C-alpha positions as CSV (number, residue, x, y, z in Angstrom):
1,M,148.7,109.1,136.7
2,L,147.7,112.6,135.6
3,M,146.9,111.4,132.1
4,L,144.7,108.6,133.5
5,T,142.8,111.1,135.6
6,F,141.5,112.7,132.4
7,A,141.4,109.7,130.1
8,V,139.4,107.3,132.3
9,P,136.3,109.5,132.7
10,I,136.2,110.4,129.1
11,S,136.6,106.8,128.0
12,A,133.9,105.6,130.4
13,A,131.5,108.3,129.2
14,Y,132.2,107.4,125.6
15,A,131.6,103.7,126.3
16,Y,128.3,104.4,128.2
17,F,127.0,106.7,125.5
18,F,127.5,104.2,122.7
19,F,127.2,100.9,124.4
20,G,125.4,101.6,127.7
21,D,121.9,100.6,128.7
22,H,119.6,103.4,127.7
23,R,116.1,103.5,129.1
24,S,113.2,104.2,126.8
25,T,111.0,107.2,127.5
26,S,108.6,107.0,130.3
27,N,105.7,108.9,128.7
28,H,102.4,107.2,128.2
29,G,101.3,109.2,125.2
30,D,102.7,108.9,121.7
31,F,104.9,111.7,120.3
32,I,103.7,112.8,116.8
33,K,106.5,113.0,114.4
34,P,106.6,115.3,112.5
35,V,104.5,117.6,114.6
36,I,101.3,119.0,113.0
37,D,101.1,122.8,112.8
38,I,97.7,124.0,114.1
39,V,97.4,126.4,111.2
40,D,97.4,123.5,108.8
41,L,94.1,122.3,110.2
42,Q,92.5,125.5,108.7
43,L,90.3,126.1,111.8
44,T,87.4,128.4,111.6
45,D,84.9,129.7,114.2
46,E,81.1,129.0,114.1
47,N,80.6,131.7,111.5
48,N,83.2,130.1,109.2
49,N,85.7,132.9,109.8
50,P,89.3,131.7,109.9
51,I,90.8,131.7,113.4
52,P,94.2,133.5,113.4
53,R,97.2,131.8,114.8
54,E,97.6,134.3,117.6
55,E,94.2,133.2,119.1
56,L,95.3,129.5,119.0
57,T,98.7,129.8,120.6
58,H,100.3,131.1,123.8
59,K,98.8,128.3,126.0
60,W,99.1,124.5,126.1
61,R,95.9,122.9,124.8
62,M,94.3,119.5,124.9
63,L,92.5,118.9,121.6
64,F,89.6,116.5,120.9
65,V,88.1,115.9,117.5
66,V,84.4,115.2,117.2
67,G,82.1,114.3,114.3
68,K,78.4,114.9,113.9
69,D,77.5,112.8,116.9
70,C,79.3,111.8,120.1
71,N,79.2,108.1,121.0
72,D,80.2,106.6,124.4
73,A,84.0,106.6,123.5
74,C,83.6,110.3,122.5
75,N,81.8,111.2,125.7
76,K,84.4,109.3,127.8
77,G,87.2,111.1,126.0
78,L,85.7,114.6,126.4
79,Y,85.0,113.8,130.1
80,H,88.6,112.6,130.7
81,M,90.0,115.7,128.9
82,R,88.0,118.0,131.2
83,Q,88.7,116.1,134.4
84,V,92.5,115.9,133.6
85,N,92.4,119.7,133.1
86,I,90.8,120.2,136.5
87,A,93.2,117.7,138.2
88,L,96.2,119.8,137.0
89,G,95.5,121.9,140.0
90,K,97.7,125.0,140.1
91,N,98.7,124.3,136.5
92,Q,95.2,124.2,135.1
93,D,95.4,127.8,133.9
94,R,98.3,126.8,131.7
95,F,96.1,124.3,129.8
96,Q,92.9,124.9,127.9
97,H,90.8,122.4,126.1
98,M,89.6,122.7,122.5
99,I,87.0,120.7,120.7
100,I,87.5,120.6,117.0
101,H,84.2,119.8,115.1
102,A,84.6,117.9,111.8
103,E,81.0,118.3,110.9
104,A,77.9,120.2,111.9
105,M,76.8,119.0,115.4
106,S,73.7,116.9,115.9
107,Q,71.2,118.2,118.4
108,G,72.4,115.7,121.0
109,L,76.0,116.8,120.7
110,A,75.0,120.5,120.7
111,K,73.1,120.0,123.9
112,L,76.0,118.1,125.5
113,V,78.5,120.8,124.5
114,A,76.2,123.6,125.7
115,T,75.7,122.1,129.1
116,E,79.0,120.4,129.9
117,Y,81.7,122.0,127.7
118,Q,80.9,125.6,127.4
119,A,84.3,126.6,128.7
120,S,86.0,124.8,125.9
121,I,87.2,126.6,122.7
122,H,85.2,125.3,119.8
123,A,86.8,125.3,116.3
124,Y,85.7,123.8,113.0
125,S,87.5,122.1,110.2
126,S,86.5,119.9,107.3
127,R,86.7,116.2,107.6
128,E,89.0,116.0,104.6
129,T,91.5,118.5,106.0
130,L,91.6,116.6,109.3
131,L,92.0,113.2,107.6
132,K,94.8,114.7,105.4
133,M,96.7,116.2,108.4
134,F,96.4,113.2,110.7
135,S,97.0,110.6,107.9
136,A,100.5,110.0,109.1
137,I,99.3,108.7,112.5
138,Q,95.9,107.2,111.7
139,T,93.7,106.2,108.9
140,E,90.3,107.4,110.1
141,L,89.0,110.6,111.6
142,P,91.0,111.3,114.7
143,S,88.3,110.9,117.3
144,S,88.3,109.5,120.9
145,S,92.0,110.4,121.3
146,I,93.3,113.4,123.2
147,Y,96.0,115.5,121.5
148,V,98.3,117.9,123.1
149,M,99.4,121.2,121.4
150,D,102.3,123.3,122.7
151,P,102.0,127.1,123.1
152,I,103.8,127.6,119.8
153,G,101.0,125.8,117.9
154,N,102.5,122.3,117.3
155,I,100.3,119.3,117.9
156,M,103.0,117.1,119.3
157,M,101.5,114.3,121.4
158,K,98.5,111.9,121.3
159,F,96.9,109.9,124.0
160,D,94.9,106.9,122.9
161,P,91.5,106.2,124.5
162,E,92.9,103.3,126.4
163,V,95.4,105.4,128.3
164,S,94.2,106.1,131.9
165,P,93.4,109.7,132.8
166,K,95.8,109.3,135.7
167,L,98.7,108.5,133.3
168,I,97.7,111.4,131.1
169,L,97.8,113.7,134.2
170,K,101.2,112.3,135.1
171,D,102.6,113.0,131.6
172,L,101.1,116.5,131.5
173,N,102.5,117.4,134.9
174,H,105.9,116.3,133.9
175,L,105.6,118.2,130.6
176,L,104.7,121.4,132.4
177,K,107.5,120.9,134.9
178,V,110.2,120.7,132.3
179,S,108.6,123.2,129.9
180,Q,110.2,126.6,129.4
181,I,107.1,127.9,127.6
182,G,103.5,128.5,128.3
């Protein structure tokens, strides 16, 4: 009887681990494997000076890549990114949004950024570098998707444009709840 007291729970745990019903993850974004290091994007400021890693880390960030112009999908993605950040409530200081420019901005995009997204961090990279770094997860310039970067500098999650902002908010709240960093 004493031996069964130890053997039954161990056997049950073993059987569940290898043969049990395991649920899939409940997140609505896609994890990026392997993660993309923010330094690999070779980000610069508006004066073409490299941005040091220390300025890019220490906070969670939502990233959005834009080209020369911003179409309706781009406008919608930027708007959702900003609104999700506001909706984080008490955790909104833990997140910051960054817009990565792949090309020089058109006048329309420059006006939009100056009026609506002046609080965002603006960084610049070449189209070729962005295509190379994001090639594992998509074949074109990574626009209209919202990316999440951890405080260490790893771009680790992607939200497609079809994902509802409410679901993005739910994932980010869960992420911040279980996070030990940032």
